[in-house]
C-alpha positions, 0 to 999 in steps of 0.5 A, spaced: 500 499 500 506 504 501 509 504 494 501 505 491 501 511 495 508 514 493 507 512 485 500 516 486 505 522 488 510 521 483 506 522 478 502 528 482 508 531 481 509 530 474 503 533 473 506 539 477 512 539 473 508 539 466 503 545 468 510 549 470 513 548 464 506 549 460 506 555 465 513 557 462 513 556 455 506 560 454 510 565 459 506 566 465 511 566 470 514 571 474 522 572 473 525 576 479 531 579 476 532 582 469 537 577 466 534 571 469 527 574 464 531 575 458 535 567 458 527 566 459 525 569 453 531 567 449 530 561 450 522 559 450 523 563 443 528 558 440 524 552 444 518 555 447 512 550 442 516 544 442 516 545 450 509 547 449 507 541 446 512 536 451 507 539 457 501 537 454 503 531 453 506 530 459 500 533 463 496 528 459 499 522 460 499 523 467 491 525 468 490 519 465 495 515 470 492 518 475 486 516 474 487 508 473 491 509 478 485 512 483 481 506 480 486 501 483 486 503 489 479 505 490 477 497 488 
């Protein structure tokens, strides 16, 4: 049972990572320094489309995994 809960926690962490990457790719995160903002904008301009696509894919897979995992824990 402990491993099932830890697995569910790991899946939730990956879902949160996907959400964070998606928010980064659409420029919804705030940066404290101007240098960090400039570096992020430069990186996003080169790789933003791929990051957005991969973040959406990660979120979809993790959402399905969480639903399946929850249904297995309930039964």
